[in-house]
C-alpha positions as CSV (number, residue, x, y, z in Angstrom):
1,M,-7.6,-14.8,-4.1
2,K,-8.0,-15.9,-0.5
3,R,-6.7,-12.6,1.1
4,L,-8.6,-10.6,-1.5
5,I,-11.9,-12.2,-0.6
6,E,-11.2,-12.1,3.0
7,K,-10.4,-8.3,2.7
8,L,-13.6,-7.5,0.7
9,Q,-15.7,-9.6,3.2
10,S,-14.4,-7.6,6.0
11,L,-15.7,-4.2,4.6
12,Q,-18.7,-3.1,6.2
13,N,-20.9,-2.7,3.1
14,A,-20.0,-6.1,1.7
15,N,-22.3,-9.1,1.2
16,V,-21.6,-12.4,-0.3
17,N,-23.2,-11.5,-3.7
18,L,-21.2,-8.1,-4.1
19,V,-17.9,-9.7,-2.9
20,S,-18.4,-12.5,-5.5
21,Q,-19.1,-9.9,-8.3
22,I,-16.2,-7.6,-7.3
23,A,-13.7,-10.6,-7.0
24,E,-14.7,-11.8,-10.6
25,M,-13.8,-8.4,-11.9
26,F,-10.2,-8.7,-10.6
27,V,-7.7,-10.0,-13.1
28,P,-4.6,-12.0,-11.7
29,K,-1.2,-10.3,-12.1
30,F,2.3,-11.2,-11.4
31,F,4.7,-8.5,-10.6
32,N,8.6,-9.0,-10.9
33,K,10.9,-7.7,-8.5
34,G,12.0,-4.2,-9.6
35,L,8.9,-3.5,-11.8
36,L,7.9,0.1,-11.7
37,L,4.1,-0.1,-11.4
38,S,3.5,3.5,-11.4
39,T,5.4,6.9,-12.0
40,P,4.3,10.5,-11.8
41,D,4.1,10.5,-15.6
42,H,2.6,7.2,-16.1
43,S,-0.4,5.8,-14.0
44,Y,-3.1,3.5,-14.9
45,P,-6.7,3.9,-13.5
46,E,-6.5,0.5,-11.8
47,L,-7.0,-0.7,-8.3
48,Y,-4.5,-3.4,-7.3
49,F,-4.5,-5.9,-4.6
50,I,-1.1,-7.6,-3.6
51,E,-2.0,-11.1,-2.3
52,D,1.7,-11.8,-1.4
53,G,4.7,-9.9,-2.2
54,L,6.4,-6.8,-1.2
55,A,5.9,-3.3,-2.8
56,R,6.5,0.3,-1.8
57,G,5.5,3.9,-2.5
58,Y,8.2,6.4,-2.7
59,F,9.0,10.0,-4.0
60,I,12.0,11.6,-5.1
61,H,13.1,14.8,-3.3
62,E,16.4,16.6,-4.1
63,G,17.8,13.4,-5.9
64,Q,16.8,11.0,-3.0
65,E,14.3,8.5,-2.7
66,N,12.0,8.8,0.2
67,T,9.6,5.8,1.1
68,S,6.1,6.8,1.9
69,W,4.8,3.2,2.5
70,I,5.6,-0.6,2.3
71,L,3.2,-3.4,2.2
72,E,3.2,-7.2,1.7
73,H,-0.3,-7.5,1.0
74,G,-3.4,-5.3,0.5
75,F,-4.7,-2.6,-1.9
76,I,-2.8,-0.2,-3.7
77,L,-4.5,2.8,-5.2
78,P,-3.6,4.6,-8.4
79,T,-1.0,7.3,-8.0
80,T,-2.9,9.6,-10.2
81,S,-6.2,10.3,-8.7
82,F,-9.0,8.6,-10.7
83,F,-11.7,11.1,-9.7
84,S,-9.9,14.4,-9.8
85,F,-7.2,13.6,-12.1
86,S,-4.8,15.3,-9.8
87,Q,-1.1,14.6,-10.5
88,S,1.2,12.7,-8.2
89,I,4.9,12.6,-7.4
90,E,4.6,8.9,-6.3
91,Y,6.4,5.9,-7.7
92,I,5.3,2.4,-6.9
93,N,7.7,-0.6,-7.3
94,F,8.0,-4.1,-6.1
95,L,10.8,-5.2,-3.8
96,K,10.4,-8.9,-4.6
97,D,8.4,-11.0,-6.8
98,S,4.7,-10.4,-6.0
99,S,1.3,-11.9,-7.0
100,G,-1.9,-10.0,-6.9
101,Y,-4.8,-8.7,-8.9
102,A,-5.8,-5.7,-10.9
103,L,-9.1,-4.1,-11.5
104,N,-9.7,-1.4,-13.7
105,L,-11.6,1.6,-12.3
106,I,-13.5,2.7,-15.3
107,Q,-15.0,-0.9,-15.2
108,W,-15.7,-0.4,-11.6
109,N,-17.5,2.9,-12.2
110,E,-19.8,1.3,-14.8
111,H,-20.8,-1.3,-12.2
112,A,-21.3,1.6,-9.3
113,K,-23.8,3.2,-11.9
114,V,-26.1,0.1,-11.7
115,N,-25.3,-0.7,-8.2
116,P,-24.5,2.1,-5.7
117,K,-23.0,-0.5,-3.4
118,F,-19.9,-0.5,-5.6
119,S,-19.4,3.1,-4.8
120,L,-19.6,2.4,-1.1
121,I,-17.1,-0.5,-1.3
122,L,-14.7,1.6,-3.2
123,L,-15.3,4.5,-0.7
124,E,-14.2,2.1,2.2
125,I,-11.1,1.1,0.3
126,Y,-10.1,4.6,-0.2
127,E,-11.1,5.6,3.4
128,E,-8.8,2.8,4.8
129,N,-6.1,4.0,2.7
130,I,-6.7,7.6,4.2
131,Q,-6.5,6.2,7.8
132,N,-3.1,4.4,6.8
133,V,-1.8,7.7,5.6
134,K,-2.9,9.3,8.7
135,Q,-1.2,6.5,10.8
136,R,2.2,7.0,9.1
137,E,1.8,10.8,9.5
138,Q,1.3,10.3,13.1
139,M,4.2,8.0,13.5
140,L,6.5,10.5,11.6
141,R,5.6,13.1,14.3
142,I,7.2,11.0,17.0
143,R,10.3,12.9,17.7
144,H,12.7,10.3,19.3
145,A,13.8,7.8,16.6
146,E,13.8,5.0,19.1
147,T,10.3,5.5,20.0
148,R,9.2,5.8,16.4
149,F,10.9,2.5,15.4
150,L,9.2,0.9,18.4
151,H,5.9,2.3,17.6
152,F,6.3,1.0,13.8
153,R,7.5,-2.5,15.1
154,N,4.3,-2.6,17.2
155,L,2.1,-1.9,14.2
156,H,4.1,-4.0,11.6
157,P,6.3,-6.5,13.2
158,E,6.4,-8.5,9.9
159,L,8.2,-5.8,8.2
160,I,11.0,-5.2,10.6
161,N,13.2,-7.9,9.7
162,L,13.0,-7.9,6.0
163,P,16.0,-7.3,4.0
164,I,15.0,-3.8,3.1
165,H,17.0,-1.8,5.6
166,K,17.8,1.3,3.9
167,I,14.1,1.5,2.6
168,L,12.8,0.9,6.1
169,A,15.3,3.7,7.3
170,S,13.8,6.0,4.7
171,L,10.0,5.2,5.9
172,L,10.9,5.8,9.3
173,A,13.0,8.9,8.7
174,I,15.8,7.5,10.6
175,E,19.3,7.5,9.2
176,S,20.5,4.1,8.4
177,K,23.4,3.9,10.6
178,Y,21.0,4.6,13.6
179,L,18.4,2.2,12.5
180,F,20.9,-0.5,12.7
181,K,21.9,0.5,16.3
182,I,18.2,0.6,17.4
183,K,17.4,-2.7,15.6
184,R,20.4,-4.4,17.3
185,K,19.3,-3.1,20.7
186,Y,15.6,-4.7,20.2
187,R,16.7,-7.8,18.3
188,K,16.3,-10.1,21.3
189,Q,13.2,-8.6,22.5
C-alpha cells in the first residue's frame, strides 16, 4: 500500500486524515496475468490502483488491437464513465501478475456527500488521467517514428525494455519491425 499512500499524499487537496480514510476504503486485489479487467460490455464502477504489475488499455479497430496506454503502477479509471454513464470501446487487461487495490466509486460518492474533499481528491485523480491522455496524444502527433520513440523513452524509460514489444509498437504507432531497428540503434545509449 506504500505506493498508493504516497500517491494520495502527493495530491494537492490531501491531508493525513483524508489519505488515511481513503486508503482504508481500498480493498487489496491480485490480478492474474491475462485477466481482462474491463470490456466495452462489462465495466464496474471501480477505481483501481496498481501497486506493482503491468496493465494496458486497448481498443479494437478493424480486428486489430490498438494499445492506448501501459502502466506498471498508478490509477486505472473505469472504462465506462461513472458520472455520465457514457460507453467506452476500451478493454483493460494485465500483462503480468499484478497487485493493487480497488475502491467502489459508489462508496466514494457516499463519502463525498459528507466531506466535499473526497470529491476534490477524485477530481485530481481524473485530472491527472486527462493530463496523461493529452501527453499520449501529443506524443502521437510527433511525425517521425524515431523522435516519437525517443520522446516516449524519455518519459517512460522503465517501459522500453519490457518484453511487450508488439504492445509497445502499437502504443507508439510504429510498425514492429521498425521499432526493433530503432530500439537496437539506441540500446547502448
